[in-house]
The first five atom37 places (N, CA, C, CB, O) and aatype in JSON, in Angstrom:
{
  "aatype": [12, 1, 10, 10, 1, 8, 0, 9, 0, 9, 12, 0, 10, 14, 7, 0, 15, 10, 13, 0, 15, 0, 0, 5, 0, 5, 14, 0, 0, 19, 19, 16, 15, 14, 7, 7, 0, 6, 9, 10, 15, 13, 19, 7, 15, 10, 7, 10, 19, 9, 0, 15, 9, 10, 0, 13, 7, 17, 10, 18, 15, 1, 13, 1, 14, 7, 12, 2, 5, 7, 15, 6, 10, 9, 1, 10, 19, 0, 12, 1, 14, 9, 7, 14, 11, 6, 1, 10, 10, 19, 19, 6, 19, 0, 7, 6, 5, 10, 10, 19, 7, 19, 15, 0, 0, 7, 12, 1, 16, 10, 8, 11, 9, 3, 6, 14, 9, 16, 0, 7, 6, 7, 5, 14, 0, 6, 15, 7, 13, 0, 10, 1, 10, 11, 15, 10, 10, 7, 6, 1, 0, 5],
  "atom_mask": [
    [1, 1, 1, 1, 1],
    [1, 1, 1, 1, 1],
    [1, 1, 1, 1, 1],
    [1, 1, 1, 1, 1],
    [1, 1, 1, 1, 1],
    [1, 1, 1, 1, 1],
    [1, 1, 1, 1, 1],
    [1, 1, 1, 1, 1],
    [1, 1, 1, 1, 1],
    [1, 1, 1, 1, 1],
    [1, 1, 1, 1, 1],
    [1, 1, 1, 1, 1],
    [1, 1, 1, 1, 1],
    [1, 1, 1, 1, 1],
    [1, 1, 1, 0, 1],
    [1, 1, 1, 1, 1],
    [1, 1, 1, 1, 1],
    [1, 1, 1, 1, 1],
    [1, 1, 1, 1, 1],
    [1, 1, 1, 1, 1],
    [1, 1, 1, 1, 1],
    [1, 1, 1, 1, 1],
    [1, 1, 1, 1, 1],
    [1, 1, 1, 1, 1],
    [1, 1, 1, 1, 1],
    [1, 1, 1, 1, 1],
    [1, 1, 1, 1, 1],
    [1, 1, 1, 1, 1],
    [1, 1, 1, 1, 1],
    [1, 1, 1, 1, 1],
    [1, 1, 1, 1, 1],
    [1, 1, 1, 1, 1],
    [1, 1, 1, 1, 1],
    [1, 1, 1, 1, 1],
    [1, 1, 1, 0, 1],
    [1, 1, 1, 0, 1],
    [1, 1, 1, 1, 1],
    [1, 1, 1, 1, 1],
    [1, 1, 1, 1, 1],
    [1, 1, 1, 1, 1],
    [1, 1, 1, 1, 1],
    [1, 1, 1, 1, 1],
    [1, 1, 1, 1, 1],
    [1, 1, 1, 0, 1],
    [1, 1, 1, 1, 1],
    [1, 1, 1, 1, 1],
    [1, 1, 1, 0, 1],
    [1, 1, 1, 1, 1],
    [1, 1, 1, 1, 1],
    [1, 1, 1, 1, 1],
    [1, 1, 1, 1, 1],
    [1, 1, 1, 1, 1],
    [1, 1, 1, 1, 1],
    [1, 1, 1, 1, 1],
    [1, 1, 1, 1, 1],
    [1, 1, 1, 1, 1],
    [1, 1, 1, 0, 1],
    [1, 1, 1, 1, 1],
    [1, 1, 1, 1, 1],
    [1, 1, 1, 1, 1],
    [1, 1, 1, 1, 1],
    [1, 1, 1, 1, 1],
    [1, 1, 1, 1, 1],
    [1, 1, 1, 1, 1],
    [1, 1, 1, 1, 1],
    [1, 1, 1, 0, 1],
    [1, 1, 1, 1, 1],
    [1, 1, 1, 1, 1],
    [1, 1, 1, 1, 1],
    [1, 1, 1, 0, 1],
    [1, 1, 1, 1, 1],
    [1, 1, 1, 1, 1],
    [1, 1, 1, 1, 1],
    [1, 1, 1, 1, 1],
    [1, 1, 1, 1, 1],
    [1, 1, 1, 1, 1],
    [1, 1, 1, 1, 1],
    [1, 1, 1, 1, 1],
    [1, 1, 1, 1, 1],
    [1, 1, 1, 1, 1],
    [1, 1, 1, 1, 1],
    [1, 1, 1, 1, 1],
    [1, 1, 1, 0, 1],
    [1, 1, 1, 1, 1],
    [1, 1, 1, 1, 1],
    [1, 1, 1, 1, 1],
    [1, 1, 1, 1, 1],
    [1, 1, 1, 1, 1],
    [1, 1, 1, 1, 1],
    [1, 1, 1, 1, 1],
    [1, 1, 1, 1, 1],
    [1, 1, 1, 1, 1],
    [1, 1, 1, 1, 1],
    [1, 1, 1, 1, 1],
    [1, 1, 1, 0, 1],
    [1, 1, 1, 1, 1],
    [1, 1, 1, 1, 1],
    [1, 1, 1, 1, 1],
    [1, 1, 1, 1, 1],
    [1, 1, 1, 1, 1],
    [1, 1, 1, 0, 1],
    [1, 1, 1, 1, 1],
    [1, 1, 1, 1, 1],
    [1, 1, 1, 1, 1],
    [1, 1, 1, 1, 1],
    [1, 1, 1, 0, 1],
    [1, 1, 1, 1, 1],
    [1, 1, 1, 1, 1],
    [1, 1, 1, 1, 1],
    [1, 1, 1, 1, 1],
    [1, 1, 1, 1, 1],
    [1, 1, 1, 1, 1],
    [1, 1, 1, 1, 1],
    [1, 1, 1, 1, 1],
    [1, 1, 1, 1, 1],
    [1, 1, 1, 1, 1],
    [1, 1, 1, 1, 1],
    [1, 1, 1, 1, 1],
    [1, 1, 1, 1, 1],
    [1, 1, 1, 0, 1],
    [1, 1, 1, 1, 1],
    [1, 1, 1, 0, 1],
    [1, 1, 1, 1, 1],
    [1, 1, 1, 1, 1],
    [1, 1, 1, 1, 1],
    [1, 1, 1, 1, 1],
    [1, 1, 1, 1, 1],
    [1, 1, 1, 0, 1],
    [1, 1, 1, 1, 1],
    [1, 1, 1, 1, 1],
    [1, 1, 1, 1, 1],
    [1, 1, 1, 1, 1],
    [1, 1, 1, 1, 1],
    [1, 1, 1, 1, 1],
    [1, 1, 1, 1, 1],
    [1, 1, 1, 1, 1],
    [1, 1, 1, 1, 1],
    [1, 1, 1, 0, 1],
    [1, 1, 1, 1, 1],
    [1, 1, 1, 1, 1],
    [1, 1, 1, 1, 1],
    [1, 1, 1, 1, 1]
  ],
  "atom_positions": [
    [[32.27, 16.92, -55.31], [31.77, 15.9, -54.42], [32.69, 15.76, -53.22], [31.63, 14.58, -55.14], [32.24, 15.63, -52.08]],
    [[34.02, 15.78, -53.51], [34.97, 15.7, -52.41], [34.86, 16.88, -51.49], [36.38, 15.59, -52.93], [34.96, 16.75, -50.27]],
    [[34.66, 18.0, -52.07], [34.56, 19.22, -51.29], [33.37, 19.16, -50.35], [34.44, 20.43, -52.21], [33.45, 19.63, -49.22]],
    [[32.27, 18.6, -50.8], [31.07, 18.47, -49.98], [31.32, 17.54, -48.79], [29.88, 17.95, -50.82], [30.89, 17.82, -47.68]],
    [[32.02, 16.44, -49.03], [32.35, 15.52, -47.94], [33.23, 16.18, -46.9], [33.03, 14.28, -48.48], [33.01, 16.02, -45.7]],
    [[34.24, 16.93, -47.35], [35.13, 17.61, -46.42], [34.39, 18.67, -45.62], [36.3, 18.24, -47.17], [34.67, 18.87, -44.44]],
    [[33.44, 19.36, -46.24], [32.68, 20.4, -45.55], [31.79, 19.78, -44.47], [31.83, 21.2, -46.55], [31.66, 20.34, -43.39]],
    [[31.19, 18.63, -44.77], [30.35, 17.95, -43.78], [31.2, 17.44, -42.62], [29.58, 16.77, -44.43], [30.79, 17.54, -41.46]],
    [[32.37, 16.91, -42.92], [33.25, 16.41, -41.87], [33.73, 17.55, -40.98], [34.46, 15.68, -42.48], [33.79, 17.39, -39.76]],
    [[34.05, 18.69, -41.55], [34.52, 19.84, -40.77], [33.39, 20.37, -39.9], [35.06, 20.95, -41.71], [33.63, 20.76, -38.75]],
    [[32.18, 20.4, -40.41], [31.05, 20.92, -39.63], [30.66, 19.95, -38.52], [29.84, 21.19, -40.56], [30.17, 20.38, -37.47]],
    [[30.87, 18.69, -38.72], [30.48, 17.7, -37.72], [31.46, 17.67, -36.56], [30.38, 16.33, -38.36], [31.05, 17.38, -35.44]],
    [[32.71, 17.94, -36.79], [33.7, 17.85, -35.72], [33.48, 18.86, -34.6], [35.07, 18.05, -36.3], [33.47, 18.45, -33.44]],
    [[33.29, 20.13, -34.88], [33.07, 21.05, -33.75], [31.76, 20.76, -33.01], [33.06, 22.5, -34.25], [31.69, 20.91, -31.79]],
    [[30.74, 20.34, -33.74], [29.47, 20.02, -33.08], [29.61, 18.81, -32.18], [0.0, 0.0, 0.0], [29.04, 18.78, -31.09]],
    [[30.35, 17.82, -32.62], [30.54, 16.62, -31.82], [31.3, 16.95, -30.55], [31.28, 15.55, -32.61], [30.99, 16.41, -29.48]],
    [[32.29, 17.83, -30.65], [33.05, 18.18, -29.45], [32.18, 18.98, -28.48], [34.31, 18.98, -29.83], [32.33, 18.86, -27.27]],
    [[31.26, 19.8, -29.0], [30.37, 20.55, -28.12], [29.43, 19.6, -27.38], [29.56, 21.57, -28.93], [29.2, 19.77, -26.18]],
    [[28.89, 18.6, -28.09], [27.99, 17.64, -27.44], [28.73, 16.8, -26.41], [27.34, 16.74, -28.49], [28.2, 16.48, -25.35]],
    [[29.97, 16.45, -26.74], [30.76, 15.64, -25.82], [31.07, 16.42, -24.56], [32.06, 15.17, -26.48], [31.0, 15.86, -23.46]],
    [[31.4, 17.7, -24.68], [31.71, 18.5, -23.49], [30.45, 18.75, -22.67], [32.36, 19.83, -23.88], [30.53, 18.83, -21.45]],
    [[29.27, 18.88, -23.31], [28.03, 19.08, -22.58], [27.65, 17.82, -21.81], [26.9, 19.48, -23.54], [27.15, 17.91, -20.7]],
    [[27.9, 16.65, -22.4], [27.59, 15.4, -21.73], [28.51, 15.19, -20.54], [27.71, 14.23, -22.7], [28.09, 14.63, -19.52]],
    [[29.75, 15.63, -20.65], [30.69, 15.48, -19.54], [30.39, 16.46, -18.43], [32.11, 15.66, -20.03], [30.67, 16.17, -17.26]],
    [[29.83, 17.6, -18.74], [29.57, 18.63, -17.74], [28.39, 18.26, -16.84], [29.31, 19.97, -18.41], [28.34, 18.68, -15.68]],
    [[27.44, 17.47, -17.35], [26.27, 17.11, -16.54], [26.65, 15.97, -15.59], [25.08, 16.7, -17.45], [27.31, 15.02, -15.99]],
    [[26.21, 16.09, -14.34], [26.49, 14.98, -13.41], [25.61, 13.78, -13.76], [26.26, 15.42, -11.94], [24.49, 13.94, -14.24]],
    [[26.12, 12.61, -13.5], [25.37, 11.39, -13.79], [24.23, 11.24, -12.8], [26.3, 10.15, -13.74], [24.39, 11.5, -11.61]],
    [[23.06, 10.81, -13.28], [21.9, 10.62, -12.41], [22.11, 9.36, -11.58], [20.58, 10.51, -13.24], [22.51, 8.31, -12.09]],
    [[21.84, 9.49, -10.3], [22.02, 8.37, -9.39], [20.66, 7.69, -9.2], [22.62, 8.83, -8.03], [19.71, 8.34, -8.77]],
    [[20.58, 6.41, -9.5], [19.35, 5.64, -9.35], [19.49, 4.79, -8.1], [19.05, 4.77, -10.62], [20.4, 3.97, -7.98]],
    [[18.56, 4.99, -7.19], [18.6, 4.19, -5.95], [17.36, 3.33, -5.88], [18.71, 5.1, -4.69], [16.29, 3.74, -6.33]],
    [[17.5, 2.17, -5.34], [16.34, 1.31, -5.16], [15.72, 1.61, -3.81], [16.73, -0.2, -5.27], [16.42, 2.02, -2.88]],
    [[14.4, 1.43, -3.69], [13.75, 1.74, -2.42], [14.24, 0.8, -1.32], [12.22, 1.63, -2.56], [14.47, -0.39, -1.54]],
    [[14.39, 1.37, -0.15], [14.85, 0.59, 0.99], [13.7, -0.11, 1.69], [0.0, 0.0, 0.0], [12.55, -0.02, 1.26]],
    [[14.03, -0.79, 2.76], [13.03, -1.56, 3.49], [11.95, -0.7, 4.1], [0.0, 0.0, 0.0], [10.79, -1.11, 4.15]],
    [[12.29, 0.51, 4.55], [11.31, 1.39, 5.19], [10.26, 1.86, 4.18], [12.01, 2.6, 5.83], [9.07, 1.92, 4.5]],
    [[10.7, 2.2, 2.97], [9.76, 2.66, 1.94], [8.83, 1.54, 1.52], [10.52, 3.21, 0.72], [7.63, 1.75, 1.35]],
    [[9.38, 0.34, 1.35], [8.55, -0.8, 0.95], [7.55, -1.15, 2.04], [9.42, -2.02, 0.62], [6.39, -1.43, 1.75]],
    [[8.01, -1.12, 3.28], [7.11, -1.42, 4.41], [6.0, -0.38, 4.51], [7.9, -1.47, 5.72], [4.85, -0.73, 4.79]],
    [[6.33, 0.87, 4.28], [5.32, 1.93, 4.3], [4.3, 1.74, 3.19], [5.98, 3.31, 4.17], [3.1, 1.91, 3.4]],
    [[4.78, 1.39, 2.0], [3.88, 1.17, 0.86], [2.95, -0.01, 1.12], [4.69, 0.92, -0.42], [1.75, 0.1, 0.9]],
    [[3.5, -1.12, 1.58], [2.68, -2.32, 1.84], [1.68, -2.04, 2.95], [3.58, -3.52, 2.21], [0.54, -2.48, 2.87]],
    [[2.1, -1.32, 3.99], [1.18, -0.97, 5.07], [0.04, -0.08, 4.6], [0.0, 0.0, 0.0], [-1.11, -0.28, 5.0]],
    [[0.35, 0.89, 3.77], [-0.69, 1.78, 3.24], [-1.65, 1.01, 2.34], [-0.06, 2.95, 2.46], [-2.87, 1.21, 2.4]],
    [[-1.11, 0.15, 1.5], [-1.96, -0.65, 0.63], [-2.87, -1.57, 1.45], [-1.1, -1.48, -0.34], [-4.06, -1.71, 1.14]],
    [[-2.32, -2.19, 2.47], [-3.13, -3.05, 3.35], [-4.24, -2.27, 4.05], [0.0, 0.0, 0.0], [-5.35, -2.76, 4.2]],
    [[-3.93, -1.04, 4.47], [-4.93, -0.2, 5.13], [-6.07, 0.16, 4.17], [-4.28, 1.08, 5.68], [-7.23, 0.16, 4.56]],
    [[-5.73, 0.46, 2.93], [-6.76, 0.8, 1.93], [-7.64, -0.42, 1.66], [-6.11, 1.3, 0.62], [-8.87, -0.29, 1.61]],
    [[-7.04, -1.59, 1.48], [-7.81, -2.8, 1.2], [-8.69, -3.16, 2.39], [-6.88, -3.98, 0.86], [-9.85, -3.53, 2.21]],
    [[-8.15, -3.06, 3.62], [-8.94, -3.34, 4.82], [-10.11, -2.37, 4.95], [-8.06, -3.27, 6.07], [-11.2, -2.77, 5.35]],
    [[-9.89, -1.1, 4.61], [-10.98, -0.11, 4.67], [-12.09, -0.44, 3.67], [-10.44, 1.31, 4.39], [-13.27, -0.33, 4.0]],
    [[-11.72, -0.84, 2.46], [-12.71, -1.19, 1.44], [-13.53, -2.39, 1.91], [-12.03, -1.5, 0.09], [-14.76, -2.38, 1.79]],
    [[-12.87, -3.42, 2.45], [-13.59, -4.59, 2.93], [-14.49, -4.26, 4.12], [-12.6, -5.68, 3.32], [-15.61, -4.76, 4.21]],
    [[-14.01, -3.42, 5.03], [-14.81, -3.04, 6.2], [-16.05, -2.26, 5.78], [-13.97, -2.21, 7.19], [-17.14, -2.52, 6.28]],
    [[-15.9, -1.32, 4.86], [-17.07, -0.55, 4.41], [-18.05, -1.43, 3.64], [-16.62, 0.63, 3.53], [-19.26, -1.24, 3.76]],
    [[-17.54, -2.38, 2.86], [-18.43, -3.32, 2.17], [-19.22, -4.17, 3.15], [0.0, 0.0, 0.0], [-20.42, -4.39, 2.96]],
    [[-18.56, -4.64, 4.19], [-19.25, -5.45, 5.21], [-20.29, -4.61, 5.93], [-18.24, -6.03, 6.21], [-21.41, -5.07, 6.15]],
    [[-19.92, -3.38, 6.32], [-20.88, -2.51, 7.01], [-22.08, -2.2, 6.12], [-20.21, -1.2, 7.45], [-23.22, -2.17, 6.59]],
    [[-21.84, -1.97, 4.84], [-22.94, -1.67, 3.93], [-23.89, -2.85, 3.8], [-22.41, -1.27, 2.55], [-25.11, -2.68, 3.83]],
    [[-23.32, -4.05, 3.66], [-24.2, -5.21, 3.52], [-24.9, -5.54, 4.83], [-23.39, -6.42, 3.04], [-26.0, -6.09, 4.82]],
    [[-24.29, -5.23, 5.94], [-24.88, -5.52, 7.25], [-26.0, -4.54, 7.59], [-23.8, -5.48, 8.34], [-27.03, -4.94, 8.13]],
    [[-25.81, -3.27, 7.29], [-26.77, -2.23, 7.68], [-27.4, -1.56, 6.47], [-26.09, -1.19, 8.55], [-27.64, -0.35, 6.49]],
    [[-27.67, -2.32, 5.42], [-28.3, -1.77, 4.23], [-29.69, -1.27, 4.58], [-28.35, -2.83, 3.1], [-30.5, -2.03, 5.12]],
    [[-29.99, -0.03, 4.29], [-31.29, 0.53, 4.67], [-32.44, -0.11, 3.91], [-31.31, 2.04, 4.45], [-32.41, -0.22, 2.68]],
    [[-33.46, -0.54, 4.64], [-34.68, -1.05, 4.05], [-34.66, -2.5, 3.63], [0.0, 0.0, 0.0], [-35.69, -3.01, 3.17]],
    [[-33.55, -3.2, 3.76], [-33.48, -4.57, 3.28], [-33.98, -5.59, 4.31], [-32.07, -4.91, 2.88], [-34.43, -6.67, 3.92]],
    [[-33.92, -5.28, 5.58], [-34.31, -6.26, 6.59], [-35.74, -6.06, 7.09], [-33.36, -6.19, 7.76], [-36.22, -6.84, 7.92]],
    [[-36.42, -5.07, 6.62], [-37.77, -4.81, 7.09], [-38.75, -5.79, 6.45], [-38.18, -3.36, 6.78], [-38.82, -5.88, 5.23]],
    [[-39.49, -6.51, 7.27], [-40.51, -7.41, 6.79], [-39.98, -8.7, 6.22], [0.0, 0.0, 0.0], [-40.71, -9.39, 5.51]],
    [[-38.75, -9.07, 6.5], [-38.2, -10.29, 5.92], [-38.83, -11.54, 6.51], [-36.7, -10.32, 6.13], [-38.75, -12.61, 5.9]],
    [[-39.47, -11.44, 7.67], [-40.14, -12.61, 8.25], [-41.47, -12.89, 7.56], [-40.38, -12.39, 9.75], [-41.98, -14.01, 7.63]],
    [[-42.04, -11.91, 6.89], [-43.35, -12.06, 6.27], [-43.26, -12.66, 4.86], [-44.04, -10.72, 6.2], [-44.21, -13.3, 4.4]],
    [[-42.15, -12.46, 4.18], [-42.0, -12.95, 2.82], [-40.82, -13.92, 2.8], [-41.78, -11.77, 1.8], [-39.73, -13.62, 3.29]],
    [[-41.05, -15.12, 2.2], [-40.01, -16.13, 2.16], [-40.01, -16.79, 0.79], [-40.2, -17.18, 3.28], [-41.08, -17.13, 0.27]],
    [[-38.84, -16.99, 0.21], [-38.7, -17.68, -1.05], [-38.62, -19.18, -0.76], [-37.45, -17.19, -1.84], [-37.69, -19.64, -0.09]],
    [[-39.6, -19.94, -1.27], [-39.65, -21.38, -1.02], [-38.85, -22.13, -2.09], [-41.11, -21.88, -1.0], [-38.07, -23.02, -1.75]],
    [[-39.03, -21.78, -3.36], [-38.34, -22.46, -4.44], [-38.19, -21.52, -5.63], [-39.09, -23.75, -4.86], [-38.96, -20.57, -5.78]],
    [[-37.18, -21.8, -6.46], [-36.94, -20.99, -7.65], [-36.48, -21.92, -8.77], [-35.89, -19.86, -7.38], [-35.68, -22.82, -8.54]],
    [[-37.0, -21.7, -9.98], [-36.62, -22.52, -11.13], [-36.41, -21.6, -12.32], [-37.71, -23.6, -11.45], [-37.37, -20.98, -12.78]],
    [[-35.16, -21.47, -12.83], [-34.95, -20.7, -14.06], [-35.55, -21.43, -15.26], [-33.44, -20.44, -14.29], [-35.4, -22.65, -15.39]],
    [[-36.23, -20.7, -16.12], [-36.82, -21.3, -17.31], [-36.28, -20.64, -18.58], [-38.35, -21.19, -17.27], [-36.69, -20.99, -19.69]],
    [[-35.38, -19.7, -18.43], [-34.76, -19.02, -19.56], [-33.68, -18.1, -19.05], [0.0, 0.0, 0.0], [-33.43, -18.04, -17.85]],
    [[-33.02, -17.37, -19.96], [-31.95, -16.48, -19.51], [-32.42, -15.36, -18.58], [-31.27, -15.87, -20.7], [-31.68, -14.95, -17.68]],
    [[-33.63, -14.87, -18.79], [-34.15, -13.8, -17.94], [-35.49, -14.14, -17.32], [-34.27, -12.53, -18.74], [-36.14, -13.27, -16.74]],
    [[-35.92, -15.36, -17.45], [-37.22, -15.77, -16.92], [-37.04, -16.85, -15.86], [-38.13, -16.28, -18.06], [-36.17, -17.71, -15.98]],
    [[-37.88, -16.78, -14.81], [-37.85, -17.81, -13.78], [-39.2, -17.89, -13.09], [-36.75, -17.53, -12.75], [-39.99, -16.95, -13.11]],
    [[-39.42, -19.03, -12.48], [-40.62, -19.26, -11.68], [-40.21, -19.26, -10.21], [-41.33, -20.6, -12.07], [-39.19, -19.84, -9.85]],
    [[-41.01, -18.6, -9.38], [-40.75, -18.54, -7.96], [-41.96, -19.03, -7.19], [-40.39, -17.1, -7.53], [-43.1, -18.75, -7.57]],
    [[-41.72, -19.77, -6.12], [-42.78, -20.08, -5.17], [-42.46, -19.23, -3.95], [-42.86, -21.63, -4.83], [-41.44, -19.43, -3.28]],
    [[-43.35, -18.29, -3.66], [-43.13, -17.32, -2.59], [-44.2, -17.52, -1.53], [-43.15, -15.87, -3.12], [-45.37, -17.68, -1.86]],
    [[-43.8, -17.51, -0.27], [-44.75, -17.6, 0.83], [-44.91, -16.21, 1.43], [-44.28, -18.62, 1.92], [-43.95, -15.59, 1.88]],
    [[-46.15, -15.72, 1.42], [-46.47, -14.4, 1.94], [-47.61, -14.55, 2.94], [-46.85, -13.42, 0.79], [-48.71, -14.97, 2.57]],
    [[-47.36, -14.21, 4.18], [-48.37, -14.26, 5.25], [-49.04, -15.63, 5.32], [-49.43, -13.17, 5.02], [-50.25, -15.72, 5.49]],
    [[-48.25, -16.69, 5.18], [-48.79, -18.04, 5.31], [-49.37, -18.61, 4.03], [0.0, 0.0, 0.0], [-49.73, -19.79, 4.01]],
    [[-49.49, -17.84, 2.97], [-50.02, -18.32, 1.69], [-48.87, -18.44, 0.69], [-51.13, -17.36, 1.15], [-47.96, -17.61, 0.67]],
    [[-48.92, -19.48, -0.14], [-47.89, -19.66, -1.15], [-48.43, -19.28, -2.53], [-47.39, -21.11, -1.16], [-49.56, -19.61, -2.89]],
    [[-47.58, -18.56, -3.28], [-47.96, -18.08, -4.61], [-46.89, -18.5, -5.62], [-48.13, -16.53, -4.62], [-45.7, -18.48, -5.32]],
    [[-47.34, -18.89, -6.81], [-46.44, -19.15, -7.92], [-46.33, -17.85, -8.71], [-46.94, -20.34, -8.82], [-47.32, -17.34, -9.22]],
    [[-45.11, -17.32, -8.82], [-44.88, -16.03, -9.45], [-43.95, -16.23, -10.64], [-44.29, -14.99, -8.43], [-42.93, -16.91, -10.53]],
    [[-44.31, -15.63, -11.76], [-43.46, -15.64, -12.94], [-42.7, -14.33, -13.03], [0.0, 0.0, 0.0], [-43.29, -13.25, -12.91]],
    [[-41.4, -14.42, -13.24], [-40.55, -13.23, -13.33], [-39.9, -13.22, -14.71], [-39.47, -13.21, -12.19], [-39.33, -14.23, -15.14]],
    [[-39.98, -12.09, -15.39], [-39.34, -11.93, -16.69], [-38.76, -10.53, -16.78], [-40.35, -12.19, -17.86], [-38.86, -9.74, -15.84]],
    [[-38.17, -10.23, -17.91], [-37.62, -8.89, -18.1], [-38.72, -7.83, -18.11], [-36.82, -8.82, -19.4], [-38.48, -6.67, -17.77]],
    [[-39.92, -8.23, -18.49], [-41.04, -7.29, -18.55], [-41.65, -7.02, -17.18], [-42.11, -7.83, -19.47], [-42.32, -6.0, -17.01]],
    [[-41.43, -7.9, -16.19], [-41.98, -7.68, -14.86], [-42.31, -8.98, -14.17], [0.0, 0.0, 0.0], [-41.82, -10.05, -14.54]],
    [[-43.17, -8.88, -13.15], [-43.59, -10.04, -12.36], [-45.09, -10.2, -12.48], [-43.16, -9.9, -10.87], [-45.82, -9.22, -12.63]],
    [[-45.55, -11.46, -12.4], [-46.98, -11.72, -12.47], [-47.29, -12.94, -11.61], [-47.45, -11.93, -13.94], [-46.59, -13.95, -11.67]],
    [[-48.36, -12.84, -10.81], [-48.81, -13.99, -10.03], [-49.51, -14.95, -10.97], [-49.76, -13.55, -8.87], [-50.46, -14.59, -11.66]],
    [[-49.03, -16.2, -10.98], [-49.58, -17.18, -11.9], [-50.62, -18.08, -11.24], [-48.47, -18.03, -12.47], [-51.6, -18.48, -11.87]],
    [[-50.41, -18.39, -9.95], [-51.31, -19.33, -9.28], [-51.17, -19.18, -7.77], [-51.01, -20.78, -9.71], [-50.09, -18.92, -7.25]],
    [[-52.31, -19.34, -7.08], [-52.3, -19.39, -5.62], [-52.31, -20.87, -5.24], [-53.52, -18.61, -4.99], [-53.23, -21.6, -5.6]],
    [[-51.29, -21.31, -4.49], [-51.13, -22.72, -4.15], [-51.91, -23.01, -2.87], [-49.63, -23.1, -3.99], [-51.69, -22.37, -1.85]],
    [[-52.83, -24.02, -2.94], [-53.66, -24.35, -1.79], [-52.91, -25.19, -0.76], [-54.9, -25.09, -2.24], [-52.99, -24.92, 0.44]],
    [[-52.18, -26.21, -1.23], [-51.42, -27.05, -0.31], [-49.98, -26.56, -0.27], [-51.48, -28.55, -0.74], [-49.36, -26.41, -1.32]],
    [[-49.43, -26.3, 0.92], [-48.07, -25.77, 1.01], [-47.04, -26.72, 0.42], [-47.72, -25.48, 2.46], [-47.13, -27.94, 0.59]],
    [[-46.06, -26.16, -0.26], [-44.96, -26.9, -0.86], [-43.74, -26.7, 0.03], [-44.67, -26.43, -2.34], [-43.47, -25.58, 0.47]],
    [[-43.01, -27.77, 0.29], [-41.76, -27.65, 1.04], [-40.62, -28.1, 0.14], [-41.8, -28.49, 2.36], [-40.76, -29.05, -0.62]],
    [[-39.5, -27.4, 0.24], [-38.33, -27.74, -0.58], [-37.31, -28.51, 0.23], [-37.7, -26.47, -1.16], [-36.15, -28.59, -0.17]],
    [[-37.69, -29.07, 1.34], [-36.76, -29.85, 2.15], [-35.95, -28.98, 3.1], [0.0, 0.0, 0.0], [-34.92, -28.45, 2.7]],
    [[-36.39, -28.83, 4.31], [-35.72, -28.11, 5.38], [-35.51, -26.64, 5.04], [-34.4, -28.75, 5.69], [-34.52, -26.05, 5.48]],
    [[-36.4, -26.05, 4.3], [-36.34, -24.62, 4.03], [-35.28, -24.2, 3.01], [0.0, 0.0, 0.0], [-35.11, -23.01, 2.78]],
    [[-34.58, -25.14, 2.4], [-33.57, -24.81, 1.42], [-34.13, -25.03, 0.02], [-32.29, -25.67, 1.63], [-34.89, -25.97, -0.2]],
    [[-33.77, -24.17, -0.93], [-34.2, -24.4, -2.31], [-33.62, -25.71, -2.84], [-33.78, -23.22, -3.22], [-32.52, -26.1, -2.47]],
    [[-34.39, -26.36, -3.7], [-33.94, -27.64, -4.26], [-32.7, -27.42, -5.12], [-35.07, -28.31, -5.09], [-32.58, -26.4, -5.8]],
    [[-31.78, -28.4, -5.1], [-30.55, -28.27, -5.87], [-30.83, -28.52, -7.35], [-29.49, -29.25, -5.36], [-31.66, -29.34, -7.71]],
    [[-30.12, -27.79, -8.17], [-30.28, -27.95, -9.61], [-29.4, -29.09, -10.11], [-29.95, -26.64, -10.36], [-28.61, -29.64, -9.36]],
    [[-29.55, -29.43, -11.37], [-28.74, -30.48, -11.98], [-27.26, -30.13, -11.96], [0.0, 0.0, 0.0], [-26.42, -31.01, -11.77]],
    [[-26.94, -28.85, -12.17], [-25.55, -28.43, -12.16], [-24.94, -28.6, -10.78], [-25.42, -26.97, -12.61], [-23.81, -29.07, -10.65]],
    [[-25.69, -28.23, -9.74], [-25.18, -28.36, -8.37], [-24.92, -29.82, -8.03], [-26.16, -27.74, -7.36], [-23.91, -30.14, -7.4]],
    [[-25.82, -30.72, -8.43], [-25.63, -32.14, -8.16], [-24.41, -32.68, -8.92], [-26.88, -32.93, -8.54], [-23.64, -33.47, -8.38]],
    [[-24.25, -32.26, -10.16], [-23.11, -32.71, -10.97], [-21.8, -32.21, -10.37], [-23.26, -32.21, -12.43], [-20.82, -32.96, -10.32]],
    [[-21.77, -30.96, -9.92], [-20.57, -30.4, -9.31], [-20.22, -31.14, -8.02], [-20.75, -28.91, -9.03], [-19.05, -31.43, -7.77]],
    [[-21.23, -31.45, -7.21], [-20.99, -32.2, -5.98], [-20.41, -33.58, -6.29], [-22.27, -32.34, -5.18], [-19.5, -34.03, -5.6]],
    [[-20.93, -34.23, -7.3], [-20.43, -35.57, -7.63], [-18.99, -35.5, -8.14], [-21.33, -36.24, -8.69], [-18.19, -36.37, -7.81]],
    [[-18.66, -34.48, -8.93], [-17.29, -34.33, -9.41], [-16.32, -34.04, -8.28], [-17.22, -33.23, -10.46], [-15.22, -34.59, -8.24]],
    [[-16.73, -33.17, -7.36], [-15.87, -32.84, -6.23], [-15.73, -34.03, -5.3], [-16.42, -31.64, -5.47], [-14.67, -34.23, -4.7]],
    [[-16.79, -34.82, -5.16], [-16.73, -36.02, -4.32], [-15.78, -37.05, -4.9], [0.0, 0.0, 0.0], [-15.08, -37.73, -4.16]],
    [[-15.74, -37.17, -6.23], [-14.84, -38.11, -6.89], [-13.39, -37.69, -6.72], [-15.18, -38.24, -8.37], [-12.52, -38.55, -6.54]],
    [[-13.11, -36.4, -6.77], [-11.74, -35.9, -6.61], [-11.24, -36.09, -5.18], [-11.66, -34.43, -7.0], [-10.06, -36.36, -4.97]],
    [[-12.13, -35.94, -4.22], [-11.72, -36.05, -2.82], [-11.33, -37.48, -2.46], [-12.85, -35.57, -1.89], [-10.54, -37.7, -1.54]],
    [[-11.87, -38.44, -3.18], [-11.59, -39.86, -2.85], [-10.32, -40.34, -3.44], [-12.69, -40.75, -3.31], [-9.95, -41.5, -3.25]]
  ]
}
């Protein structure tokens, strides 16, 4: 048993000295932090990428093909959600108002309205949530 311990100790000593000399022979790695020029370049490049994304998004929404054609002929007068994927719409088309049901399965005209409906200055009527939010925000402002 003693002999085994001495053999392990003898074998470990030359190996340890080899590793120690190899570690001393390698130069130490120098870690530098980025300077002001590198940070400024990075921030400028990032800002340019973000500005480009926003500009292209604005241009796409402004000049979307086919979205502005005929918008004067069709107008949404009112909308009422009646379920997670179902809603009722009052749509004005060429001076006539129609009640349209929209669901996941499609759209269907439900009724032709004889007397025009107005939602108050061309804006859709506010829902209960919108009124509640306005009242909460009004209370906080005071």
